[in-house]
C-alpha positions in Angstrom: -17.7 73.6 122.9 -20.2 70.8 124.2 -23.6 72.1 124.4 -25.3 72.6 127.8 -29.0 73.0 128.3 -28.8 76.6 129.7 -26.1 77.7 127.2 -27.2 81.0 126.3 -27.8 81.9 122.7 -24.8 84.4 122.4 -22.3 81.9 123.6 -23.5 79.5 121.1 -23.2 81.7 118.2 -19.6 82.8 119.2 -18.2 79.1 119.7 -20.5 76.8 117.9 -17.9 75.4 115.6 -15.0 76.0 117.8 -13.9 72.7 119.6 -11.5 73.7 121.7 -10.6 76.5 124.5 -7.2 76.7 122.5 -8.9 77.4 119.1 -11.0 80.1 121.2 -7.9 82.1 122.5 -6.5 81.9 118.6 -9.7 83.0 117.6 -9.5 85.9 120.1 -5.9 86.7 119.4 -6.5 87.0 115.6 -9.6 89.4 116.3 -6.9 91.4 118.4 -4.5 91.4 115.4 -7.0 92.6 112.9 -8.1 95.1 115.2 -4.5 96.2 115.3 -4.6 96.0 111.3 -7.9 98.1 111.2 -6.3 101.2 112.5 -6.2 103.7 110.1 -2.2 103.9 109.8 -2.6 105.8 106.5 -3.7 109.2 108.0 -0.4 109.2 110.4 2.0 108.2 107.6 2.9 109.6 104.5 5.1 106.7 103.7 4.0 104.8 100.4 4.4 101.4 101.8 2.3 101.6 104.7 -0.3 102.9 102.2 -0.2 99.8 100.2 0.1 97.6 103.3 -2.8 99.2 105.2 -5.5 99.9 102.8 -8.0 101.1 105.5 -8.5 104.5 106.1 -11.0 105.1 108.6 -12.2 104.0 111.8 -15.4 101.8 110.8 -13.7 98.5 110.6 -11.7 99.0 113.8 -14.8 100.1 115.6 -16.8 96.8 114.5 -13.9 94.7 115.8 -13.6 96.0 119.2 -17.4 94.6 119.9 -16.6 91.5 118.2 -13.6 90.8 120.2 -15.2 91.6 123.6 -18.2 89.4 122.8 -15.7 86.6 121.7 -14.0 87.2 125.0 -17.1 87.0 127.2 -18.2 84.2 125.3 -15.2 82.4 126.6 -15.3 83.4 130.3 -19.0 82.1 130.3 -17.8 78.9 128.9 -14.6 78.5 131.1 -16.9 79.3 134.0 -19.4 76.4 133.1 -17.0 73.6 132.0 -18.2 73.5 128.7 -15.4 72.4 127.1 -14.8 68.9 125.1 
């Protein structure tokens, strides 16, 4: 992302080291995927394989991933609106 004089701090913090829109979309997609992983699947399954693959058993990580994903998405919208990609 190229720096524009009126870039808000919250956008700079989200995409300071992200050079392209494609990388930003990968970042958002990985946040969505990790959010899906953070759902406590162990609580709903008695399968031991699920307990080994999905190590989280509470909602804390999921609850923190949702605002992070929204922040990245809103930052992407701001950068797109102001044509700030290199």
